[in-house]
VOGU-3710 file (C-alpha; in Angstrom, 3 decimals, decimal comma):
1> mpiitlttdf> 0,020/0,003/0,020  1,465/3,349/-1,014  1,863/6,051/1,848  1,424/9,735/1,489  2,248/12,131/4,175  0,939/15,806/4,547  2,669/18,499/6,276  0,986/22,120/5,997  0,367/25,244/7,683  -3,419/25,009/7,042
11> gnddpfdgvm> -4,355/24,424/10,688  -7,490/22,334/11,832  -10,212/25,003/11,627  -10,578/24,824/7,796  -11,149/21,943/5,232  -8,078/22,555/3,054  -6,174/19,359/4,387  -9,397/17,352/4,021  -9,969/18,437/0,370  -6,412/17,458/-0,464
21> kgvilnicsk> -7,060/14,047/0,912  -10,162/13,880/-1,302  -8,337/14,737/-4,397  -5,566/11,950/-3,814  -8,145/9,376/-2,902  -10,038/10,152/-6,220  -6,918/9,197/-8,098  -5,577/6,483/-5,857  -8,032/4,919/-3,645  -5,621/2,371/-2,136
31> vkivdlthni> -3,441/4,911/-0,625  -2,765/5,424/3,019  -2,549/9,186/4,003  -0,789/10,260/7,162  -0,987/13,695/8,683  2,334/14,804/9,953  1,210/18,320/10,965  -1,059/20,998/9,702  0,049/23,484/12,382  3,127/24,796/10,985
41> spqdiyqanf> 2,993/28,419/11,968  1,524/30,376/9,089  3,994/30,880/6,155  7,026/29,667/8,277  9,269/27,695/5,956  11,964/27,300/8,443  9,727/25,596/10,755  8,445/23,239/8,075  12,065/22,371/6,984  12,997/21,609/10,563
51> llnscyqyfp> 9,795/19,352/11,241  9,977/17,569/7,898  13,642/16,812/8,515  12,829/15,516/11,985  10,088/13,270/10,696  10,517/11,889/7,263  13,015/9,122/7,751  10,555/7,122/10,201  8,435/6,143/7,124  8,802/3,186/4,866
61> kktihvcvvd> 11,024/3,491/1,665  9,126/5,054/-1,187  6,846/7,029/1,005  5,651/10,271/-0,731  6,109/13,454/1,521  3,912/16,381/0,499  4,704/19,592/2,094  2,721/22,802/1,484  3,827/25,909/3,328  3,666/28,268/0,177
71> pgvgslrkpi> 3,708/31,928/0,803  4,542/32,366/-2,866  1,647/30,285/-4,064  0,489/31,819/-7,532  3,858/33,383/-8,399  6,812/32,311/-10,406  8,152/29,873/-7,807  8,380/26,409/-9,117  6,394/23,309/-8,132  8,795/20,353/-7,683
81> lietknyyfi> 9,120/16,786/-7,194  12,334/15,450/-5,702  13,333/11,901/-5,953  15,838/10,366/-3,725  17,222/6,892/-3,118  14,621/6,318/-0,432  11,753/8,888/-0,674  9,841/11,315/-2,873  9,106/14,936/-1,759  6,460/17,088/-3,428
91> gpdnglftai> 5,927/20,903/-2,805  6,978/24,237/-3,705  10,570/25,358/-4,508  11,004/27,813/-1,662  13,510/26,147/0,578  11,222/23,714/2,401  13,450/20,816/1,340  16,758/22,331/2,387  17,587/19,790/4,887  16,425/16,955/2,651
101> lekeniqnvy> 19,067/18,246/0,136  21,776/18,046/2,576  20,883/14,582/4,029  19,406/12,561/1,366  20,909/10,937/-1,735  19,214/12,910/-4,399  18,573/10,997/-7,646  16,338/13,455/-9,614  14,425/16,822/-9,325  11,558/17,556/-11,589
111> elterkywlk> 9,427/20,872/-12,122  5,878/19,953/-12,177  4,985/21,128/-15,773  2,725/18,322/-17,142  -0,652/19,719/-16,514  -2,544/16,450/-17,453  -1,561/15,411/-13,955  -3,122/18,524/-12,398  -6,616/19,266/-11,678  -8,398/20,663/-14,776
121> kvsqtfhgrd> -8,945/24,104/-13,021  -6,021/25,339/-11,194  -6,514/28,343/-8,687  -3,867/30,766/-8,032  -4,227/30,451/-4,243  -4,496/26,633/-3,584  -1,901/24,607/-5,390  -1,965/22,027/-2,593  -5,332/20,887/-3,990  -4,884/21,707/-7,610
131> ifapvaghla> -1,195/20,406/-8,194  0,527/18,876/-5,434  -2,286/16,567/-4,262  -2,972/15,248/-7,696  0,615/14,617/-8,541  1,122/12,582/-5,369  -1,904/10,643/-6,150  -0,679/9,837/-9,620  2,744/8,997/-8,388  1,228/6,710/-5,626
141> ngikprqfgr> -0,708/5,078/-8,673  2,436/4,161/-10,321  3,280/7,004/-12,881  6,931/7,347/-13,088  8,630/10,691/-11,601  9,959/11,767/-15,097  6,537/11,858/-16,623  5,444/14,646/-14,384  7,789/17,399/-15,977  11,169/18,616/-16,959
151> kfkkenlvtl> 14,385/17,611/-15,058  16,641/20,279/-13,816  19,716/20,541/-11,507  19,368/20,187/-7,754  22,038/23,068/-7,554  19,304/25,291/-8,873  16,690/24,665/-6,028  15,982/27,437/-3,515  17,593/26,826/0,030  17,311/28,433/3,173
161> ltnkpiktki> 20,108/30,170/5,000  20,000/28,014/8,176  22,146/28,757/11,260  24,693/26,195/12,121  25,965/25,845/15,758  29,507/27,188/16,317  31,995/24,960/18,092  33,973/26,778/20,812  37,049/25,749/23,018  34,511/25,207/25,822
171> gykgiiqyid> 31,253/24,367/24,292  28,803/25,402/21,681  27,035/28,487/20,623  23,660/27,908/18,962  20,045/29,072/18,700  16,647/27,873/19,510  15,356/26,572/16,449  11,857/25,291/17,486  9,419/25,444/20,337  7,157/22,274/20,552
181> hfgnlitnip> 3,510/21,914/22,039  4,960/21,501/25,546  7,135/24,543/25,501  10,243/22,681/25,286  13,117/24,776/23,570  14,822/22,779/20,722  18,206/24,108/19,881  20,443/23,549/16,808  23,024/21,901/19,018  23,271/18,154/17,935
191> ndglpltisg> 23,198/15,517/20,547  26,072/13,679/19,112  28,532/16,683/20,104  27,253/16,741/23,695  29,653/15,205/26,492  28,343/13,712/29,700  27,937/16,804/31,483  27,081/20,280/30,272  26,010/23,600/31,919  25,004/27,018/30,704
201> nfkkhsfkgp> 22,920/30,100/31,383  20,037/31,080/29,174  18,208/34,243/29,652  19,722/34,625/33,195  18,493/31,051/33,974  21,169/28,486/34,687  20,782/24,793/33,446  22,522/21,635/33,608  22,440/18,213/31,912  21,798/16,277/29,919
211> vssfakailk> 19,751/14,271/31,842  18,550/10,862/30,720  14,735/11,384/31,195  12,388/14,209/31,866  11,624/12,858/35,275  15,214/13,314/36,285  15,025/16,998/36,298  14,376/19,079/39,471  10,899/20,719/39,434  10,662/24,408/38,279
221> qltaikgssg> 14,429/24,068/37,153  15,662/24,538/33,545  17,309/21,341/32,476  18,943/20,028/29,136  18,224/16,709/27,714  19,052/14,934/24,484  15,780/15,316/22,321  14,211/12,920/20,007  14,847/15,309/17,027  18,496/14,785/17,288
231> ymelfifkgn> 19,094/17,932/19,044  19,661/19,238/22,536  16,360/20,643/24,295  15,803/22,798/27,334  12,751/21,828/29,236  11,052/22,390/32,739  9,733/19,087/34,111  5,797/19,409/34,431  6,255/23,085/33,156  6,589/25,084/29,922
241> aakythtnvg> 10,144/26,416/29,235  9,288/28,815/26,534  6,841/30,725/29,099  8,987/30,579/32,121  11,952/32,039/29,973  9,848/34,287/27,606  11,684/32,742/24,643  11,048/33,004/20,845  12,610/31,094/18,205  15,920/32,413/17,041
251> ekievkfk> 17,139/33,381/20,398  20,922/32,581/20,888  22,222/30,038/23,570  25,553/28,906/24,869  26,430/25,717/26,309  29,658/25,060/28,058  31,223/21,467/28,619  32,287/20,406/32,103
//
């Protein structure tokens, strides 16, 4: 059974994601559709890039990942299909797939130009329904990637200027790149680079770690942990670290090794 995942900034109050599913199922009724999330902050391409990068690899090979966070919908930005060794990615060429290009073995990239695989009427504001969903359905039905449009070089794709952590003599300098539903502060500092013991100060709050589980932290105290996304997180056990520290995405953090 083919699998299609959906990642959007549509939210849950409107029927947009449901309509995309209807379009897909009309084309390929045997497909299994999985909602990764529809709660990307509106038009936040950086957040979409981070979340897709954190999730896509947990799906079976040949899964089709559709990501629609598209502030440039209706403009000259290209609709694309990326074919990697293990997966397919469909969406706008606006930087959504920056991390994918860095991590995956890219086989081919296609601009979606074959209109026979789109809906007959294409709006200027809903390419998720009119272009990306039908292409995903046809791909799940067995249409070959090369049939959807013209091939072009991956070097010509739009990429985001992402912040990399800076390794120092005593630790790392990084940023908060994402805040999850629980208020945990996810940094861009990789778990693999952390020693057994670290410390630091963040917005006048000291922290230590990394602890082995959330329950190992002291109540109401900012603590570091190796997060499931592959990056160090700051959290407060049974609390909300983002509200406690009044933090926004993009703020700087420094970690010291002990």
